[in-house]
C-alpha positions in Angstrom: 0.1 0.0 0.1 1.4 3.5 -1.2 1.1 6.4 1.0 1.7 10.0 -0.6 4.9 11.8 0.3 4.8 14.0 3.1 4.8 17.8 2.2 8.4 19.2 2.1 9.4 20.7 5.4 11.8 23.3 4.1 10.4 26.4 2.8 12.0 29.6 1.2 13.3 32.1 3.7 10.5 34.7 4.6 7.7 32.4 3.3 4.3 32.3 5.5 4.9 29.3 8.0 3.6 26.0 6.7 1.6 25.2 9.7 -0.2 28.2 9.6 -1.0 27.9 5.9 -2.5 24.5 6.8 -4.6 26.0 9.6 -5.8 28.4 7.2 -6.8 26.0 4.6 -8.2 23.1 6.8 -11.8 23.8 6.0 -10.9 22.4 2.3 -10.2 18.9 3.7 -13.2 19.3 6.0 -15.5 19.6 3.1 -13.7 17.1 1.1 -14.6 14.5 4.0 -17.9 15.6 4.0 -18.3 14.6 0.2 -16.6 11.4 0.8 -18.9 10.3 3.5 -22.1 11.8 1.6 -21.2 9.5 -1.5 -21.0 6.5 0.8 -17.4 5.8 -0.2 -15.8 5.0 3.1 -18.4 1.8 3.4 -17.3 0.8 0.0 -13.6 0.9 0.7 -14.3 -1.3 3.7 -15.3 -4.0 1.3 -12.6 -3.9 -1.3 -10.2 -2.0 -3.3 -11.7 0.1 -6.2 -10.7 1.9 -9.3 -11.8 5.6 -9.5 -14.1 4.6 -12.5 -15.8 2.0 -10.5 -16.4 4.4 -7.5 -17.8 6.9 -9.9 -20.2 4.6 -11.4 -21.1 3.2 -7.9 -21.8 6.7 -6.5 -23.2 8.6 -9.5 -20.3 11.0 -9.7 -17.8 12.0 -12.5 -14.7 10.0 -12.4 -12.1 12.7 -13.2 -13.6 15.0 -10.7 -13.8 12.4 -7.9 -10.2 11.4 -8.7 -9.1 14.9 -7.5 -11.0 14.7 -4.4 -9.7 11.3 -3.5 -6.3 12.1 -4.5 -6.3 15.0 -1.7 -7.7 12.8 0.8 -4.9 10.2 0.1 -2.4 13.0 0.7 -4.1 13.7 3.9 -3.8 10.2 5.0 -7.9 9.6 5.2 -7.8 7.0 2.7 -5.2 5.2 0.8 -4.1 4.0 -2.6 -2.5 0.5 -3.5 0.0 -0.7 -6.0 -2.5 -0.9 -8.6 -3.7 2.7 -8.1 -6.8 1.4 -6.6 -8.4 3.4 -3.8 -8.5 1.5 -0.4 -9.6 2.3 3.1 -6.9 3.0 5.9 -7.8 2.0 9.6 -8.8 5.7 10.1 -11.4 5.5 7.3 -13.6 3.0 9.2 -14.5 5.8 11.6 -16.2 7.4 8.5 -18.5 4.6 8.2 -22.3 4.6 9.4 -22.8 2.2 11.9 -19.4 1.6 13.0 -19.0 1.5 16.9 -17.1 4.8 16.9 -18.5 6.4 13.8 -18.0 10.1 13.0 -20.3 10.2 10.1 -23.3 11.8 12.0 -21.1 14.4 13.5 -19.8 15.3 10.0 -23.4 15.7 8.7 -24.4 17.9 11.5 -21.4 20.0 12.0 -20.6 20.6 8.3 -23.8 21.1 7.1 -24.6 24.4 5.8 -26.9 25.4 8.8 -24.0 25.4 11.2 -21.2 26.3 8.6 -22.7 29.4 7.6 -22.8 30.5 11.3 -18.9 31.0 11.3 -19.4 33.6 8.6 -20.8 35.9 11.5 -18.0 35.4 14.0 -16.7 38.8 13.7 -20.2 40.4 14.0 -20.6 38.2 17.2 -17.3 39.5 18.5 -18.6 43.1 17.9 -22.2 42.8 19.0 -22.2 40.0 21.5 -25.0 38.2 19.6 -24.6 34.7 18.7 -23.2 34.1 15.3 -26.0 31.4 14.6 -28.8 33.8 15.7 -27.2 36.5 13.4 -27.1 34.0 10.5 -30.4 32.4 10.7 -32.6 35.0 12.6 -33.2 32.4 15.2 -31.5 30.6 18.1 -30.2 27.2 17.7 -32.6 25.2 19.7 -35.6 27.3 18.5 -34.7 26.7 14.9 -34.2 22.9 15.5 -37.8 22.8 17.1 -39.3 23.6 13.8 -36.9 22.0 11.4 -37.3 18.2 11.4 -34.3 17.6 9.3 -31.9 19.4 11.4 -33.5 18.0 14.3 -32.9 14.7 13.2 -29.1 15.5 12.1 -28.4 17.0 15.7 -30.3 13.9 17.5 -28.1 11.6 15.4 -24.8 13.3 16.2 -25.9 13.5 19.9 -26.8 9.8 19.9 -23.4 9.0 18.2 -21.6 10.9 21.2 -23.7 9.5 23.8 -23.1 6.1 22.9 -19.2 6.4 23.0 -19.0 9.1 25.7 -22.2 7.8 27.7 -20.8 4.2 27.8 -17.7 5.3 29.5 -19.4 7.6 32.0 -22.1 5.4 33.3 -19.5 3.0 34.7 -18.6 5.5 37.4 -22.3 6.3 38.2 -23.8 3.7 40.5 -27.5 3.9 41.9 -29.5 1.6 44.1 -32.5 -0.3 42.8 -35.6 1.8 43.0 -33.7 5.2 42.7 -35.7 7.7 40.7 -33.5 9.8 38.1 -34.3 12.6 35.8 -32.3 13.4 32.9 -32.5 17.3 32.4 -32.0 18.4 29.0 -31.5 14.6 27.9 -32.1 14.9 24.1 -33.3 11.7 22.8 -32.9 9.6 25.8 -29.7 7.9 25.0 -27.8 8.7 28.1 -30.6 8.1 30.3 -31.3 4.7 28.7 -27.7 3.6 29.2 -27.7 5.0 32.9 -30.9 2.8 33.6 -29.5 -0.1 31.8 -26.3 -0.1 33.7 -28.2 0.5 37.0 -31.0 -2.4 37.1 -34.1 -1.5 39.0 -33.8 2.3 38.6 -36.5 4.3 36.7 -35.9 7.5 34.7 -37.5 10.7 33.7 -36.3 12.3 30.5 -37.1 16.2 30.7 -36.7 17.8 27.3 -38.3 20.6 25.2 -41.1 19.3 22.9 -39.8 18.0 19.8 -40.6 18.5 16.0 -40.6 15.1 15.7 -41.3 12.4 18.4 -38.3 10.1 18.0 -36.2 8.9 20.8 -33.2 6.4 21.1 -34.3 2.6 20.6 -33.0 1.5 24.0 -34.9 4.7 25.7 -38.0 3.4 23.8 -37.7 -0.1 25.3 -37.4 1.4 28.7 -40.4 3.2 28.1 -42.2 0.2 26.8 -41.0 -1.6 30.2 -42.4 1.5 32.2 -39.0 2.2 33.5 -38.9 5.6 31.8 -41.2 8.3 31.0 -41.0 11.7 29.0 -41.9 15.1 30.6 -41.9 18.3 28.3 -40.9 21.7 29.2 -38.2 24.2 29.4 -35.8 24.4 32.2 -35.9 28.2 31.7 -39.3 28.1 33.3 -39.2 25.2 35.7 -37.6 21.8 36.5 -39.9 18.8 37.4 -39.3 17.7 41.2 -39.7 14.2 42.6 -36.5 12.5 41.6 -33.7 11.4 43.8 -30.8 12.0 41.2 -30.7 14.7 38.7 -28.2 14.4 35.4 -26.9 17.3 33.5 -25.1 15.6 30.8 -23.4 18.2 28.3 -26.2 20.7 29.1 -24.3 23.9 30.7 -21.8 24.3 27.9 -24.7 25.0 25.7 -25.4 28.3 27.6 -23.8 31.5 29.0 -23.3 32.0 32.9 -26.6 33.9 33.1 -28.6 31.2 31.1 -26.7 28.5 33.4 -27.7 30.3 36.6 -31.4 30.5 35.5 -31.4 26.5 35.0 -29.8 26.0 38.4 -32.2 28.3 40.2 -35.0 26.5 38.8 -33.5 23.2 39.6 -32.9 24.6 43.3 -36.7 25.2 43.8 -37.5 21.6 42.6 -35.5 20.1 45.5 -36.8 19.0 48.7 -33.3 17.9 50.5 -31.0 15.1 49.8 -31.0 14.8 46.1 -27.7 13.9 44.2 -27.0 16.0 41.4 -24.4 15.3 38.6 -22.9 17.4 35.9 -21.3 15.6 33.1 -19.1 18.0 30.8 -15.8 18.4 29.3 -13.5 20.6 31.6 -11.0 22.8 30.4 -8.5 22.5 33.1 -7.9 18.8 32.2 -4.5 18.9 30.8 -5.2 16.4 27.8 -7.9 18.7 26.4 -5.7 21.4 24.9 -6.5 22.8 21.6 -9.3 20.5 21.0 -11.2 22.0 24.0 -10.6 25.5 23.0 -12.1 24.5 19.5 -15.1 23.1 21.3 -15.4 26.4 23.0 -15.5 28.4 19.8 -18.0 26.0 18.5 -20.2 26.5 21.6 -19.6 30.2 21.2 -20.7 30.6 17.6 -23.5 28.2 17.6 -25.2 28.6 21.0 -23.6 31.5 22.8 -22.3 28.9 25.3 -18.9 28.1 26.5 -16.8 25.1 28.0 -15.7 25.9 31.6 -13.1 24.5 34.2 -14.1 22.4 37.1 -13.4 25.6 39.3 -15.5 27.7 37.1 -18.5 25.3 37.5 -18.0 25.0 41.1 -18.1 28.9 41.4 -21.3 28.9 39.3 -22.7 26.3 41.5 -21.8 28.0 44.7 -23.4 31.1 43.4 -26.8 29.5 42.8 -27.0 27.6 46.3 -25.0 24.4 45.6 -21.8 22.9 46.7 -19.5 20.8 44.9 -18.9 17.3 46.3 -16.3 15.8 43.9 -14.9 15.8 40.2 -14.2 12.5 38.8 -12.3 11.9 35.7 -13.3 9.3 33.1 -11.7 7.5 30.2 -13.2 10.2 27.8 -13.0 14.0 27.3 -15.5 14.5 30.0 -15.5 14.6 33.8 -18.5 13.9 36.3 -19.0 16.8 39.0 -21.2 15.6 41.8 -22.9 18.3 43.8 -25.9 18.9 46.0 -27.9 21.9 47.5 -25.9 23.6 50.2 -27.2 23.8 53.8 
């Protein structure tokens, strides 16, 4: 199997830095990967080696143009080429296949869709005005848009399901609840994380608290839990109230969607729902983790432009909690980018 030669590291004196040039043009590769996934080529390469002519015929594309895209992705080590000049999959290519255990295909479909992509065009305007770039680009806030756009809602749900399956499977290993415990997942999307939590903790019951959805579609495992009467759905906005009656409250990747003012409102409404003794868990990326680095700051910029939210450190979360009548009990790392912060209502 041949791999393309690496770009030369020697450059003329006074030329722009190669790393900076690569950073500026990174969007080109992003969109080539998106096209590769939309054409279904990763799944084909998992089966066999293909000539460009056969791939073009299979995908309904033009061979000469497709060859140029595939050549670039060979140069970027996304796919490969064999000694017969046929295109082949590499170990990394499998992560672009739908159905792979750790597939990124739904993430690509959501994040690189024009709906989110165009928000970045308004970043400078956001920096000047303070209004979220998504709102400026589309005249509507992120979740308001998704509540009435079923296609966008499905892309977002599919992405969140994909992320929850990976991250959730790791997180639930560190969360243990006694049979009979009532758990409410606040802002839990399509119920994927709650379902994994209930499955890992037999005998527990769960409530998914989420906005009304444009399409009543939930995670298959969660639907099974509903059928078994172990899970229910309550619709509403946590900016208005949070349902009481649970012994455990989960907030999985909720607060990074919002700025401090909005997060404070959610916490205040949660505080009013409690009667005493409840355990609360905040599951988030935390920027003080050494391994997060540039990936964490990139994620922070995504939250800024799309939702007006932000990633926070464990200390910043603890300060936010303290300001709303809570105290931090522990922060537990996991074998994933997220940590689990347990908190409770302060005495």
